[in-house]
VEXDREN-770248 format. One record per residue (C-alpha): residue number from 1; residue in three letters; x, z, y. Coordinates in Angstrom, 3 decimals, decimal comma. Each point is the difference from the previous one (the first is absolute). Layout:
// residues N
REC     k     r          u          w          v
REC   NUM   ALA          X          Z          Y
...
// end
This chain:
// residues 109
REC     k     r          u          w          v
REC     1   MET     29,409    -23,656    -23,338
REC     2   ARG      0,281      1,977      3,253
REC     3   ARG     -0,691      3,669     -0,137
REC     4   LYS     -2,384      1,267      2,608
REC     5   LYS      0,909      2,993      2,065
REC     6   PRO     -1,850      3,094     -1,124
REC     7   ILE     -2,825      1,004      2,291
REC     8   GLU      0,622      3,288      1,734
REC     9   VAL     -2,857      2,421     -0,553
REC    10   ARG     -0,387      3,125      2,086
REC    11   GLU     -2,602      2,707     -0,205
REC    12   GLY     -2,415     -0,125      2,924
REC    13   SER     -0,650      2,841      2,386
REC    14   GLY     -3,741     -0,027     -0,617
REC    15   ASN     -0,580     -1,819      3,291
REC    16   VAL      0,510     -3,745     -0,265
REC    17   TYR     -0,045     -0,300      3,799
REC    18   ALA      2,963      2,393      0,283
REC    19   ASP      1,788     -1,845     -2,796
REC    20   LEU     -0,458     -3,253      1,932
REC    21   GLY      1,317      1,585      3,203
REC    22   PHE     -3,172      0,198      2,090
REC    23   ARG      0,508      2,243      3,016
REC    24   ASP     -3,488      1,524     -0,292
REC    25   SER     -0,036      0,248     -3,788
REC    26   GLY     -1,968      3,264     -0,126
REC    27   ALA     -2,844     -1,396      2,077
REC    28   MET      0,010     -3,245     -1,972
REC    29   LYS     -0,311      1,887     -3,292
REC    30   ILE     -2,969      1,978      1,331
REC    31   LYS     -1,663     -3,151      1,339
REC    32   ALA      0,517     -1,754     -3,334
REC    33   GLY     -1,750      2,871     -1,773
REC    34   LEU     -2,930     -0,138      2,411
REC    35   VAL     -0,289     -3,781     -0,305
REC    36   THR      0,099      0,291     -3,786
REC    37   LYS     -2,913      2,434      0,125
REC    38   ILE     -1,962     -2,325      2,315
REC    39   GLN      0,593     -2,877     -2,430
REC    40   GLU     -1,122      2,138     -2,950
REC    41   ILE     -3,262      0,866      1,764
REC    42   VAL     -0,676     -3,616      1,014
REC    43   THR      0,638     -1,144     -3,572
REC    44   GLU     -1,977      2,829     -1,604
REC    45   ARG     -3,024     -0,693      2,204
REC    46   GLN      0,400     -3,745     -0,476
REC    47   LEU     -0,065     -0,517      3,759
REC    48   THR      0,920     -3,305      1,522
REC    49   GLN      2,643      0,200      2,699
REC    50   THR     -2,705     -0,927      2,504
REC    51   ALA     -2,181      2,926     -1,100
REC    52   ALA      2,963      2,391     -0,104
REC    53   ALA      1,098     -1,147      3,455
REC    54   ARG     -3,491      0,623      1,379
REC    55   ILE      0,004      3,522     -1,471
REC    56   THR      3,498      0,861      1,266
REC    57   GLY     -0,423     -1,587      3,430
REC    58   LEU      2,854     -2,426     -0,542
REC    59   SER     -0,174     -3,766      0,200
REC    60   GLN      0,155     -1,724     -3,387
REC    61   PRO      3,354     -1,678      0,784
REC    62   ARG      1,468      3,369      1,078
REC    63   LEU     -1,238      1,729     -3,158
REC    64   SER      1,323     -2,852     -2,128
REC    65   ALA      3,430      0,301      1,616
REC    66   ILE      0,064      3,764     -0,544
REC    67   LEU     -0,983     -0,342     -3,661
REC    68   ARG      2,774     -2,587     -0,467
REC    69   GLY      2,589      2,496      1,220
REC    70   HIS      0,189     -0,884      3,684
REC    71   PHE     -0,654      3,509      1,277
REC    72   HIS      3,232      0,806      1,830
REC    73   ASN     -1,742     -0,072      3,396
REC    74   VAL     -3,119      1,842     -1,184
REC    75   SER     -0,146      3,718      0,747
REC    76   GLU     -0,551      2,610     -2,675
REC    77   ARG     -2,951      1,183      2,073
REC    78   LYS     -1,648     -3,439     -0,224
REC    79   LEU      0,427     -0,037     -3,780
REC    80   LEU     -1,459      3,514     -0,240
REC    81   THR     -2,955     -1,147      2,120
REC    82   CYS     -0,536     -2,894     -2,426
REC    83   LEU     -0,060      2,433     -2,911
REC    84   THR     -2,559      2,269      1,659
REC    85   ALA     -2,130     -3,048      0,852
REC    86   LEU      0,134     -0,854     -3,707
REC    87   GLY     -1,502      3,415     -0,756
REC    88   GLN      3,153      1,936     -0,812
REC    89   ASP      0,823      3,536      1,072
REC    90   VAL      3,601      0,199      1,143
REC    91   GLU      1,888      3,295     -0,044
REC    92   ILE      3,413      0,602      1,513
REC    93   VAL      1,750      2,982     -1,572
REC    94   VAL      3,131      1,615      1,405
REC    95   LYS      1,936      2,390     -2,253
REC    96   PRO      3,584      1,177     -0,413
REC    97   ALA      2,344     -2,485     -1,667
REC    98   ARG      0,922      0,854     -3,574
REC    99   ASN      3,724     -0,404      0,472
REC   100   GLY      0,036      1,913      3,275
REC   101   ARG      1,873     -2,781      1,825
REC   102   HIS     -1,898     -3,181      0,716
REC   103   GLY     -3,706     -0,499     -0,372
REC   104   SER     -1,685     -3,110     -1,285
REC   105   LEU     -3,052     -2,092      0,756
REC   106   THR     -2,293     -0,982     -2,841
REC   107   VAL     -3,295     -1,826     -0,306
REC   108   ALA     -2,050      1,321     -2,901
REC   109   ALA     -3,340     -1,330     -1,090
// end
């Protein structure tokens, strides 16, 4: 019986896009958080994609693509506009970083 090589396991950085080597990993993480919130609202309200698209001003195919993770070419501003169209208040807070070196971007709901 052949022994399989052990699988190497490394602790992630907290940003899967950075771990996978995406150049714009910070923006992708933020967009993923915004898209997740849009999906939560659509699901919670039991909206069809057609109804959600009408509310957000997107076409249904575009919204479907975004919700399936194809949001690389969608701006953060567009996603924020979708959230406000869905009745959400969006706040952007700027404060000193805890570690004093590099700040971070976070989407909180």
